[in-house]
Each structure stands twice: as structure tokens, then as C-alpha cells.
PAZAPA-4460 file (N, C-alpha, C; in steps of 0.05 Angstrom, whole numbers, plus 32768, in hexadecimal, padded with zeros to 4 digits):
% residues 123
    n_x    n_y    n_z   ca_x   ca_y   ca_z    c_x    c_y    c_z   seq   type   mol
   7625   8400   8291   763F   840B   828D   7652   83F6   8281     1      Q     A
   7664   8400   8270   7678   83EF   8263   7693   83F9   826A     2      V     A
   76A5   83E7   8272   76C1   83EE   8277   76D2   83E2   8262     3      Q     A
   76E6   83F2   8258   76F8   83EA   8243   7714   83ED   824C     4      L     A
   7725   83D9   8249   7741   83DA   8251   7752   83D2   823A     5      V     A
   7764   83E4   8231   7776   83DF   821B   7790   83D3   8226     6      E     A
   779E   83C4   8215   77B8   83BA   821B   77C7   83B5   8200     7      S     A
   77E1   83B1   8202   77F1   83AA   81EB   7801   83C0   81DE     8      G     A
   77FF   83D8   81E9   780F   83EE   81DF   782C   83EB   81E6     9      G     A
   783C   83FC   81DB   7859   83FB   81E0   7869   840A   81CB    10      G     A
   7883   8405   81CC   7896   8411   81B9   789E   83FD   81A4    11      L     A
   789E   8406   818B   78A6   83F5   8175   78B4   8406   8160    12      V     A
   78C6   83F9   8151   78D3   8407   813C   78C1   8409   8123    13      Q     A
   78C6   841D   8113   78B7   8420   80FA   78B9   8406   80EA    14      A     A
   78A2   83FE   80DF   78A0   83E5   80D0   7898   83CE   80E1    15      G     A
   7898   83D1   80FB   7891   83BB   810D   7873   83B9   8111    16      G     A
   786B   83A7   8124   784F   83A2   8128   7849   83A2   8146    17      S     A
   7830   83A8   814C   7825   83A6   8167   7808   839D   8165    18      L     A
   77FE   8390   8179   77E1   8389   817B   77D6   8394   8194    19      R     A
   77C2   83A6   8191   77B4   83B0   81A8   779B   839F   81AE    20      L     A
   7795   839D   81C8   777D   838E   81D0   776C   83A0   81E2    21      S     A
   7752   839C   81E1   7740   83AB   81F2   772B   8397   81FC    22      C     A
   772A   8394   8216   7718   8382   8223   7701   8392   822F    23      V     A
   76E8   8389   8229   76D0   8397   8232   76C3   8387   8248    24      A     A
   76B6   8395   825B   76A6   8388   8270   768F   839A   8276    25      S     A
   767B   838E   8283   7663   839D   828C   764B   839C   827A    26      G     A
   764F   8391   8262   7639   838E   824F   7640   8378   823B    27      R     A
   762C   836B   8230   7631   8356   821D   7642   8361   8206    28      T     A
   7659   8356   8202   766C   8360   81EE   7661   835E   81D2    29      F     A
   7653   8349   81CC   764A   8345   81B1   7635   8359   81A8    30      S     A
   762A   8369   81BB   7616   837D   81B4   7623   8398   81AE    31      S     A
   763D   839A   81B0   764B   83B4   81AC   765B   83B5   8193    32      L     A
   7658   83CC   8185   766C   83D3   8170   7684   83DE   817E    33      A     A
   769C   83D9   8173   76B5   83E1   817F   76C6   83F0   816C    34      M     A
   76D8   8400   8177   76E9   8410   8166   7703   8418   8174    35      G     A
   7715   8422   8163   772F   842D   816D   7733   8449   8163    36      W     A
   773C   845A   8175   7743   8476   816E   775F   847B   8178    37      F     A
   776B   8490   816F   7786   8497   8178   7789   84B5   817A    38      R     A
   779B   84BE   818B   77A0   84DA   818F   77BE   84DE   8194    39      Q     A
   77CA   84ED   8181   77E7   84F4   8184   77E9   850E   8193    40      A     A
   7801   8513   819F   7804   852C   81AE   77FF   8545   819D    41      P     A
   77EE   8557   81A7   77E8   856F   8199   77D4   856C   8182    42      G     A
   77C9   8554   817E   77B7   8550   8168   779C   8546   8172    43      K     A
   7788   8547   8161   776D   853E   8168   776C   8520   8168    44      E     A
   7757   8516   8176   7752   84F9   8176   7748   84F0   815A    45      R     A
   7753   84DC   814F   774C   84D3   8134   7741   84B6   8135    46      D     A
   772E   84B1   8124   7723   8497   811F   7739   8485   8113    47      F     A
   773B   846C   811C   774D   8459   8110   773F   8442   8103    48      V     A
   772D   8434   8111   771F   841D   8107   7707   8417   8118    49      A     A
   76F3   8409   810C   76DC   8401   811A   76D2   83E6   8110    50      A     A
   76C3   83D8   8120   76B8   83BE   8119   769D   83BA   8125    51      I     A
   768A   83AF   8116   766F   83AB   8120   766D   8395   8134    52      S     A
   7656   8392   8141   7653   837D   8155   7656   8361   8149    53      W     A
   764F   835E   812F   7651   8345   8122   766D   833F   8117    54      S     A
   767D   8354   8115   7697   8351   8109   7697   8352   80EA    55      G     A
   767F   8354   80DE   767D   8354   80C2   7684   836E   80B5    56      I     A
   767D   8384   80C2   7682   839F   80B8   769A   83AB   80C7    57      T     A
   76AC   83B7   80B7   76C2   83C6   80C4   76CA   83DD   80B2    58      N     A
   76D9   83F0   80BE   76E3   8407   80AF   76FD   8410   80BA    59      S     A
   770D   841E   80AA   7727   8428   80B2   772C   8444   80A6    60      Y     A
   773C   8454   80B4   7745   846D   80A8   7758   8466   8092    61      R     A
   775A   8477   807E   7769   8471   8066   7786   846C   806C    62      D     A
   7792   847A   807F   77AE   8478   8084   77B7   845D   8090    63      S     A
   77A4   844D   809A   77AB   8433   80A6   77A1   841C   8096    64      V     A
   7793   8421   8081   7789   840B   8070   77A0   83FA   8065    65      K     A
   779D   83E0   8066   77B2   83CF   805D   77C8   83C9   8072    66      G     A
   77C8   83D8   8087   77DC   83D5   809C   77D0   83CC   80B7    67      R     A
   77B8   83D6   80BD   77AB   83D0   80D6   7793   83BD   80D1    68      F     A
   778D   83AC   80E4   7776   839B   80E2   7767   839A   80FD    69      T     A
   774D   83A0   80FD   773D   839E   8115   772E   8384   8114    70      I     A
   772C   8377   812B   771E   835E   812E   7713   835C   814A    71      S     A
   7701   8348   814E   76F6   8345   8168   76F2   8327   816E    72      R     A
   76F3   8321   8188   76ED   8306   8191   76D8   8309   81A7    73      D     A
   76BF   8304   819F   76A9   8308   81B2   76A9   82F5   81C9    74      N     A
   76B5   82DE   81C5   76B7   82CB   81DB   76C9   82D5   81F1    75      A     A
   76DC   82E6   81EA   76EF   82F2   81FD   76E9   830F   8204    76      K     A
   76D3   831A   81F9   76CC   8336   81FE   76E2   8349   81F6    77      N     A
   76F0   8343   81E0   7708   8352   81D9   7708   835B   81BC    78      T     A
   7711   8373   81B8   7716   837D   819D   7734   8382   819A    79      V     A
   773E   837D   8182   775B   8380   817D   7760   8394   8167    80      Y     A
   7777   839F   8167   7781   83AF   8151   779E   83A6   814B    81      L     A
   77A0   8397   8135   77BA   838E   812C   77C6   83A3   811B    82      Q     A
   77DD   83AD   8122   77EA   83C3   8115   7805   83BA   8109    83      M     A
   7806   83B9   80EF   781E   83B1   80E1   782A   83C9   80D1    84      N     A
   7843   83C5   80C9   7851   83DA   80BA   784E   83F5   80C7    85      S     A
   7853   83F7   80E1   784F   840F   80F0   7862   8425   80E7    86      L     A
   7857   843E   80E8   7866   8456   80E1   7867   8469   80F8    87      K     A
   787B   847A   80F9   787D   848D   810F   7863   849E   8112    88      P     A
   7855   84A4   80FD   783D   84B3   80FF   7826   84A4   810B    89      E     A
   7829   848A   8110   7816   847A   811F   7818   847E   813D    90      D     A
   782D   848C   8146   7832   8490   8162   781A   84A0   816E    91      T     A
   780E   8495   8183   77F7   84A2   818F   77EE   8492   81A7    92      A     A
   77DB   849D   81B6   77CC   848D   81CA   77B4   8482   81BB    93      V     A
   77B1   8468   81BD   779B   845A   81AF   7785   8453   81C3    94      Y     A
   776C   845B   81BC   7755   8457   81CE   7742   8444   81C2    95      Y     A
   7738   8432   81D2   7722   8420   81CB   7707   842D   81D0    96      C     A
   76F4   8429   81BF   76D9   8434   81C2   76C4   841F   81BC    97      A     A
   76AD   8423   81C9   7696   8410   81C6   767C   841F   81C7    98      A     A
   7669   8415   81B7   764E   8420   81B6   763B   840C   81AA    99      D     A
   7621   840F   81B0   760D   83FD   81A5   7609   8402   8187   100      G     A
   7612   8418   817C   760E   841F   8160   7629   8422   8152   101      Q     A
   762D   8413   813D   7646   8414   812E   764C   8430   8124   102      Y     A
   7637   843E   811A   763B   8459   810F   7644   846C   8124   103      R     A
   763C   8469   813D   7645   847A   8152   7662   8476   8158   104      S     A
   766B   845D   8157   7688   8458   815B   7698   8465   8145   105      V     A
   7691   8462   812C   769F   846D   8116   76A1   848C   8118   106      V     A
   768B   8498   8122   768A   84B5   8124   7698   84C0   813D   107      A     A
   76A4   84AF   814D   76B1   84B8   8165   769E   84BF   817C   108      G     A
   7685   84B5   817A   7670   84BB   818E   766A   84A3   819F   109      K     A
   767C   8492   81A3   7678   847A   81B3   7672   8481   81D0   110      A     A
   7661   8470   81DC   765A   8475   81F8   7670   846E   820C   111      D     A
   7682   845B   8204   7696   8451   8216   76B2   8452   820A   112      Y     A
   76C5   8459   821B   76E1   845C   8213   76F4   8450   8227   113      W     A
   770A   8445   821D   771F   843C   822E   7731   8452   8236   114      G     A
   7745   844C   8246   7758   845F   8251   776F   8465   823E   115      Q     A
   7773   8455   822A   7788   8459   8216   77A0   8448   821A   116      G     A
   77AE   8443   8204   77C7   8434   8204   77DB   8443   81F2   117      A     A
   77F3   8448   81FD   7807   8457   81EE   7815   8445   81D9   118      Q     A
   7816   844E   81C1   7825   8441   81AB   783A   8455   81A1   119      V     A
   7853   844D   81A2   7869   845E   8199   7878   8450   8184   120      T     A
   787B   845C   816C   788A   8450   8156   78A2   8462   8151   121      V     A
   78B9   8456   8154   78D2   8464   8150   78DC   8462   8133   122      S     A
   78EA   8476   8129   78F5   8476   810E   7911   846B   810D   123      S     A
***
């Protein structure tokens, strides 16, 4: 079993920045592909970004490309989502996800999920 705990959410004005963190435990972190998803009120859960166990491969949804960066620090069992130039439409609960297969993370079929972190962007 893998446990994921997100942190770093909060309230920020449009154009500002936040960095989300997700700490994993219960399994060797370097063996897991990681990702971030988000869900706004009344909307479906959407893919945001993913990163392979090696950190070499990553992907982003089109609406965050150039603004968000996913990274990982395997020594700290942590994945990050740096969010810059935030927009009100980025407001959502952000969930950390983990799986042994990168493609499963991208597809939203990860085996493990965090409890979520609220990100609110004011206009």
C-alpha cells in the first residue's frame, strides 16, 4: 500500500504562484510514476501533469503548458507541482496520484490517490 499526502494549497491572486507537494510512503518512491489531477466544483476530474519514475518523461494538459512544472525528488519521496501565472479557472482541488505504470497515471487509472489540496485563485 502507498499513502500520499498533499500540501501547499491555498489562496492566491490571479497571476500568482503556488507550489504543491506530495509525499509518498509505504513503497519505494523511485519505482512509482506520479501525477497530478484536479477537480473543480461541478466538473469532472481532469488530468494536469505526470512524471515517470526516472523523471525523464513528463506530460501536461494543454491549458497548463508553459505555466505548470512537475518535478520529483526521489531522495525525499516527494513530487511537486509548481504553478505559475495562475488563473481563476485553475481553482480546484488538486489530487496527487501514483502507480507503477506511467501510462496508468496519465489515463487517470492510478492505484493510489491523495486526499487533495484546495487551490483557489481570485480575480
